[in-house]
C-alpha positions as CSV (number, residue, x, y, z in Angstrom):
1,M,-0.2,0.0,0.1
2,D,1.2,3.2,-1.3
3,F,0.5,6.9,-0.7
4,R,1.7,9.7,-3.0
5,I,2.4,12.7,-1.1
6,T,1.9,16.0,-3.3
7,F,2.3,19.8,-2.7
8,P,-0.5,21.4,-4.0
9,G,0.7,25.1,-2.8
10,G,1.3,27.1,-0.1
11,K,1.6,24.7,3.0
12,K,-0.8,22.0,1.9
13,V,0.5,18.8,1.7
14,N,-1.8,15.9,0.3
15,A,-1.6,12.2,0.6
16,E,-3.2,10.5,-2.4
17,Y,-4.3,6.5,-2.2
18,G,-6.1,5.4,-5.2
19,D,-8.6,7.8,-6.1
20,M,-8.9,9.5,-2.7
21,V,-7.2,12.4,-1.5
22,I,-6.7,13.5,2.1
23,N,-5.9,16.9,2.3
24,T,-3.6,18.7,5.0
25,D,-2.5,22.2,5.6
26,Q,-0.9,24.3,8.3
27,S,-3.0,26.6,10.7
28,V,-2.9,30.5,9.8
29,K,-0.6,30.8,12.9
30,S,1.9,28.6,11.4
31,G,1.5,30.1,8.0
32,G,-1.0,28.1,6.2
33,D,-4.3,28.8,5.3
34,G,-6.1,26.6,7.4
35,S,-8.2,25.1,4.9
36,A,-7.7,21.4,6.3
37,P,-6.3,19.6,9.4
38,E,-2.5,19.6,10.2
39,P,-1.0,16.3,9.8
40,F,-0.7,15.9,13.7
41,M,-4.4,16.4,13.6
42,L,-5.2,13.9,11.3
43,F,-2.9,11.4,13.3
44,L,-4.9,11.8,16.8
45,A,-8.2,11.9,14.8
46,S,-7.1,8.7,13.1
47,I,-7.0,7.0,17.1
48,G,-10.6,7.8,17.9
49,T,-12.1,7.5,14.4
50,C,-10.5,3.9,14.5
51,A,-11.8,2.9,17.7
52,G,-15.0,4.5,16.9
53,I,-15.6,2.2,13.8
54,Y,-15.1,-1.1,16.0
55,V,-17.4,0.4,18.4
56,L,-20.2,1.2,15.8
57,S,-19.5,-2.2,14.3
58,F,-20.1,-3.8,17.8
59,I,-23.5,-1.7,18.2
60,K,-24.7,-2.3,14.5
61,N,-24.1,-6.0,14.9
62,R,-26.2,-6.3,17.7
63,D,-29.1,-3.9,16.5
64,I,-28.8,-1.6,19.4
65,P,-29.7,2.0,18.4
66,S,-26.6,4.4,18.0
67,D,-28.3,7.4,19.0
68,G,-26.3,9.4,21.6
69,L,-23.3,6.8,20.9
70,E,-20.2,9.0,21.0
71,L,-16.6,8.6,21.6
72,I,-14.5,11.4,23.5
73,Q,-10.9,11.4,23.2
74,H,-8.8,13.3,25.6
75,N,-5.1,13.8,24.7
76,E,-2.8,14.7,27.5
77,F,0.3,16.5,26.4
78,I,3.5,17.2,29.2
79,P,6.5,19.4,27.8
80,D,9.8,18.1,27.4
81,E,13.1,20.0,28.5
82,K,12.7,22.2,25.7
83,G,9.5,23.1,26.3
84,I,8.0,20.9,23.5
85,P,4.9,19.2,24.4
86,N,4.8,15.3,24.2
87,L,1.6,13.3,23.7
88,T,1.7,11.3,27.2
89,K,-1.4,9.8,27.4
90,I,-4.6,9.3,25.3
91,T,-8.1,8.2,27.1
92,I,-11.3,7.5,25.1
93,D,-14.2,7.8,27.0
94,I,-17.2,5.7,25.0
95,K,-20.7,7.6,25.6
96,V,-23.3,4.7,25.2
97,P,-26.9,5.6,24.5
98,V,-29.3,5.7,27.2
99,G,-30.6,2.1,27.9
100,F,-27.7,0.5,26.3
101,P,-27.2,-3.1,28.0
102,E,-24.8,-3.0,30.9
103,K,-23.9,-6.5,29.8
104,Y,-22.2,-5.2,27.0
105,H,-19.8,-2.5,28.9
106,E,-16.7,-4.3,29.2
107,A,-17.3,-6.2,25.9
108,I,-17.4,-2.8,23.9
109,I,-14.2,-1.5,25.6
110,R,-12.4,-4.6,24.4
111,V,-13.5,-3.6,20.9
112,A,-12.7,-0.4,21.0
113,D,-9.1,-1.7,22.1
114,Q,-8.9,-3.6,19.2
115,C,-8.5,-0.5,17.1
116,K,-5.6,-1.0,14.4
117,V,-4.3,2.6,15.1
118,K,-3.4,2.0,18.9
119,H,-2.0,-1.3,18.1
120,T,0.5,0.0,15.7
121,I,1.5,2.8,18.0
122,A,1.8,0.1,20.7
123,N,3.9,-1.7,18.5
124,P,5.8,1.0,16.0
125,P,7.1,0.1,12.4
126,K,10.5,0.7,11.8
127,F,11.0,4.2,9.6
128,E,13.2,4.4,6.6
129,I,13.9,8.0,4.9
130,K,15.9,7.7,1.6
131,I,16.3,9.8,-1.5
132,V,14.9,8.7,-5.0
133,V,16.2,10.6,-8.0
């Protein structure tokens, strides 16, 4: 699986995958137009949305209404010795709909924990960056 990274102008950087384009930009404060999320925000969002699709599938497979279903992702940062904030903890709260069966509480937590993004962070890949002419 490959992504083609392109630079459409300004501080925009896009990732193309098949017929899809994932747009990113920098905030106005960082010299961009603020027209799309910054790459790090997409990274953070990928964690919650990944857990979310697992949770949504769990709910739908049991014909439980999803009205009121919501995940809240809390991202905690602590500055390092240079003052640069480092992500130190991610907490995901699963807000289940009124009437959600209590017997599924632990199961839905286990389902959210299966997120591939989370597992990739927990078992990071090796990175290789090289020049190709």
